[in-house]
Every structure is written in structure tokens, then in C-alpha cells.
C-alpha positions in Angstrom: 0.0 0.0 0.0 2.9 2.3 0.7 4.4 1.7 -2.8 0.9 2.3 -4.4 0.5 5.5 -2.4 3.9 6.6 -3.5 3.2 5.9 -7.1 -0.1 7.8 -7.0 1.6 10.8 -5.5 4.4 10.7 -8.1 2.0 10.3 -11.0 0.0 13.3 -9.8 2.8 15.7 -9.2 5.0 14.6 -12.1 2.1 14.7 -14.6 2.3 11.0 -15.5 -0.9 11.2 -17.6 0.9 13.6 -20.0 3.5 11.0 -20.9 3.2 9.1 -24.2 1.0 6.0 -23.8 3.7 3.5 -24.8 6.0 4.9 -22.2 3.4 4.8 -19.5 2.6 1.2 -20.3 6.3 0.3 -20.2 6.6 1.8 -16.7 3.5 0.1 -15.4 4.5 -3.3 -16.7 8.0 -2.8 -15.3 6.7 -2.2 -11.8 4.3 -5.1 -12.1 6.9 -7.5 -13.2 9.4 -6.3 -10.6 6.9 -7.3 -7.9 5.8 -10.6 -9.6 9.4 -11.9 -10.2 10.5 -10.8 -6.7 7.7 -12.7 -5.1 8.2 -15.6 -7.5 11.8 -16.1 -6.7 11.6 -15.4 -2.9 8.6 -17.6 -2.1 10.1 -21.1 -2.8 12.9 -20.6 -0.2 10.7 -19.0 2.4 9.0 -22.3 3.4 12.3 -24.2 3.9 14.0 -21.3 5.6 11.1 -20.8 8.0 11.2 -24.4 8.9 15.0 -24.4 9.4 14.8 -21.3 11.6 12.0 -22.8 13.7 14.2 -25.7 14.5 17.1 -23.4 15.3 15.1 -21.2 17.6 13.5 -24.3 19.3 17.0 -25.6 20.0 18.2 -22.1 21.0 21.0 -22.1 18.4 20.7 -18.5 17.5 24.3 -18.4 16.3 23.2 -20.5 13.3 20.8 -17.9 12.0 23.4 -15.8 10.2 24.8 -18.7 8.2 21.2 -19.5 7.2 20.7 -15.9 6.2 23.8 -15.8 4.1 23.3 -19.1 2.3 19.6 -18.3 1.7 20.5 -14.8 0.3 23.1 -16.3 -2.0 20.6 -18.9 -3.3 17.8 -16.4 -3.6 19.9 -13.9 -5.6 21.2 -16.7 -7.8 17.6 -17.9 -8.6 16.5 -14.2 -9.1 19.3 -13.6 -11.6 18.7 -16.9 -13.3 15.0 -15.8 -13.9 15.6 -12.0 -14.3 18.6 -11.8 -16.6 17.1 -13.6 -19.6 13.9 -11.5 -19.2 16.0 -8.3 -19.2 18.0 -9.4 -22.2 14.8 -10.1 -24.1 13.4 -6.7 -23.1 16.6 -4.9 -24.4 17.3 -6.8 -27.6 13.7 -7.7 -28.7 11.7 -4.9 -27.0 14.3 -2.3 -27.9 14.3 -0.8 -24.4 17.3 1.3 -23.5 20.2 -0.3 -21.6 20.0 2.2 -18.7 16.2 1.6 -18.3 16.6 -2.2 -18.3 19.5 -2.1 -15.8 17.7 0.2 -13.5 14.7 -2.1 -13.6 16.9 -5.1 -12.8 18.5 -3.3 -9.8 15.0 -2.4 -8.5 14.0 -6.1 -8.9 17.0 -7.4 -7.0 16.6 -4.8 -4.3 13.0 -5.8 -3.8 14.0 -9.4 -3.7 16.3 -8.6 -0.8 13.6 -6.6 0.9 11.2 -9.5 0.8 13.9 -12.0 1.9 15.1 -10.0 4.9 11.5 -9.7 6.1 11.5 -13.4 6.9 14.2 -12.9 9.5 12.8 -9.7 10.9 9.5 -11.5 11.4 11.4 -13.8 13.9 12.3 -10.7 15.9 8.6 -9.7 15.8 9.8 -6.3 14.7 6.8 -5.4 12.5 6.9 -1.8 13.7 10.4 -1.4 12.4 9.5 -2.9 9.0 6.6 -0.5 8.7 8.8 2.4 9.7 11.3 1.5 7.0 8.6 1.4 4.3 6.8 4.6 5.5 9.8 6.8 6.2 12.2 5.5 3.6 10.3 4.0 0.7 7.7 6.7 0.7 9.8 9.7 1.7 13.2 9.0 0.1 11.7 7.8 -3.2 9.1 10.6 -3.4 11.6 13.4 -2.7 14.2 12.0 -5.0 11.7 11.7 -7.9 10.8 15.4 -7.5 14.5 16.4 -7.5 15.3 14.3 -10.5 12.4 15.5 -12.5 12.1 19.2 -11.7 15.7 20.1 -10.9 17.7 17.7 -13.0 15.1 17.6 -15.8 14.8 13.8 -16.0 12.0 12.2 -17.9 9.0 11.4 -15.8 9.0 7.6 -15.8 12.8 7.4 -15.6 12.9 9.6 -12.5 10.1 7.5 -10.9 11.7 4.2 -11.7 15.1 5.3 -10.4 13.6 6.7 -7.2 11.7 3.5 -6.4 14.9 1.5 -7.0 16.8 3.7 -4.6 14.0 3.4 -2.1 14.0 -0.4 -2.3 17.8 -0.6 -2.0 17.9 1.7 1.1 15.2 -0.4 2.7 17.0 -3.6 2.0 20.3 -2.2 3.3 18.7 -1.1 6.6 16.9 -4.4 7.0 20.2 -6.2 6.6 21.9 -4.0 9.2 19.0 -4.6 11.6 19.3 -8.4 11.2 23.0 -8.3 11.9 22.4 -6.2 15.0 19.9 -8.7 16.3 22.0 -11.8 15.5 25.6 -10.9 16.3 27.1 -14.3 16.7 27.9 -16.4 13.7 28.7 -20.1 14.0 29.9 -20.3 10.4 28.1 -23.7 10.2 26.9 -23.6 6.6 26.7 -27.3 5.9 23.6 -28.0 8.0 21.7 -25.3 6.0 22.8 -26.8 2.7 21.8 -30.3 3.9 18.4 -28.9 4.9 17.9 -27.5 1.4 19.0 -30.8 -0.1 16.5 -32.6 2.1 13.6 -30.4 1.1 14.4 -29.6 -2.5 11.1 -31.1 -3.6 9.2 -28.5 -1.5 11.1 -25.7 -3.1 10.4 -27.0 -6.6 6.7 -27.5 -5.9 6.2 -24.0 -4.5 8.1 -22.5 -7.4 5.9 -24.4 -9.8 2.7 -23.3 -8.0 3.7 -19.6 -8.1 4.9 -20.0 -11.6 1.4 -21.3 -12.6 -0.5 -18.7 -10.6 1.2 -15.5 -11.5 0.9 -15.6 -15.3 
């Protein structure tokens, strides 16, 4: 809802309706697919990670949470790139969309993936208020103000300033979430093998969830 509110305010003040129809459609589809692909690639790992962390918390092995966080992030980003890069290449070479626009879209997509991924660990801390604050104060304020600066002061085109601002907002939110997780879970056991074994044990669950989301989102 915060992102939707941000988009509505940007579109109103930056005169989004005056932009060429094709450009407006490109921006709308870009934002839509950023969210779809971010949820699509993050969801398969969430079930396994939540299960592993439940076991860790039950056994009070809090030092094993950071290894899980790092391995999960690596796998999540790997899957996200595996899905997103071919799509971006198709968008550039077939759709004739500029390299800068495609690259900015990809950065926004990866940043949102990290935002969704970090929320799993913040939910363990029951820090829902902090998550809400990050989205309200950073995603809304930073992205909104930056869009106005880029458009009115630096004379950027409307959709480019909006897309870049949202990307920066997602990245700042993901960075602060990462810092908060590392503040909560300071100790690191460096035991990565149990996490990998857990993923190997429940790989069918990951595959099934990915197939379900892949069938639903189109």
C-alpha cells in the first residue's frame, strides 16, 4: 500500500498522464513484473528457511541464523538472476528498451528481492513496527523526494525519475533491514553445511512451491 500511495503521488505531481501511452505502459509493466518476479523467486525458499529457523530457535542455536541468512540470500539472488537476466536481455534486444532503463529495472528487482527476503528474519524478531517504519519513512519519503528532485531540478524524464527513485527506495530499505538483522543476530557459528543439507533434504518442497507460483502469476 505504501508503494501504491507513493506511485499515486508521483503520478499526480510529475504529470504522469501527459507521458506518451507506450512509455506509461512500459513503466506500469516494469513495476508489475518487478513485484511478480521478486515474489516468485523469494517464495520457494521461504518455506524451507522458515522451517529451518523454527528448528534453530527451538534448540536455541541463535548463532546458526546468520549462516542460514547468508546461504539463503546467495541462493535467492542466484535464482533471481537466473530468472531475471534472460527477461532483461529479451526486453533490451527484442523490446528495444534502452540499456539504462533495463539495468535500473533489474536493480530495482534485485533490491525488492532482498527486501522480501530480509522480512523473513525480521519477522522472527517480531519487529513489525520497524519494518513499517522503513517502508513509510524511507520507501515513501526518500523515493518521493528523489523523484521530485530528478524531474524538476535535473530535468529527467517522468518515468525514468520514478523508476530510479523507487529503485533507490527499495535498495535503502533492503540495506537497513540487513543492518538490523546483523544487529539482532551478532554471533555467527559459520556452520553452513547444515543449511545446505536442509535445502537438499527439502528440495522437492522448493520445486513444488516454485511451480505453484509460476502457474498462478501468469
